[in-house]
C-alpha positions in Angstrom: 111.5 98.4 130.4 110.7 100.3 127.3 107.2 100.9 125.8 106.8 101.7 122.1 103.8 102.7 120.1 102.8 101.5 116.6 104.9 104.2 115.0 108.0 102.6 116.7 108.5 105.6 119.0 109.6 105.1 122.6 106.8 106.4 124.8 108.1 105.3 128.2 111.3 104.0 129.7 111.5 102.7 133.3 114.9 102.2 135.0 115.2 100.5 138.4 117.2 102.1 141.2 119.6 99.1 141.2 120.4 99.6 137.5 121.5 103.2 138.3 124.5 101.9 140.3 126.1 100.0 137.4 126.6 101.9 134.1 127.5 98.8 132.0 124.4 96.9 133.3 122.2 99.9 132.7 123.4 100.2 129.1 122.7 96.4 128.6 119.3 96.7 130.1 118.3 99.7 127.9 119.4 97.8 124.8 117.5 94.7 125.9 114.4 96.8 126.7 114.4 98.4 123.2 115.0 95.0 121.5 112.1 93.5 123.6 109.8 96.3 122.6 110.7 96.0 118.9 110.0 92.3 119.0 106.6 92.9 120.5 105.8 95.4 117.7 107.0 92.9 115.1 104.8 90.2 116.6 101.8 92.5 116.7 102.4 93.6 113.1 102.6 90.0 112.0 99.5 89.1 113.9 97.6 92.0 112.4 98.9 91.3 108.9 98.2 87.6 109.3 94.5 88.3 109.7 94.5 90.3 106.4 96.8 88.1 104.2 96.4 84.4 103.7 99.5 82.8 105.1 100.3 85.9 107.1 103.3 88.2 106.5 105.7 85.2 106.5 103.8 83.9 103.4 105.2 87.0 101.6 108.8 86.0 102.2 108.9 84.3 98.7 108.3 87.6 96.9 111.6 88.8 95.2 113.0 92.0 96.7 110.9 91.8 99.8 113.0 91.4 103.0 110.9 90.2 106.0 112.8 89.3 109.1 
């Protein structure tokens, strides 16, 4: 499991003992942990922006040149 702060910096990484026995699985788990942490940050940013902008951040997707995932 990976924890990230609002600056998108990894602040903690937890690896189970079982994962240490299988290198491929460990690599997959680390990737999944980072992706999960990034998704949580995106959700939080969207939630925060949604309270400030009518229609939320998704409402900005129609602005030319603005790429919002």
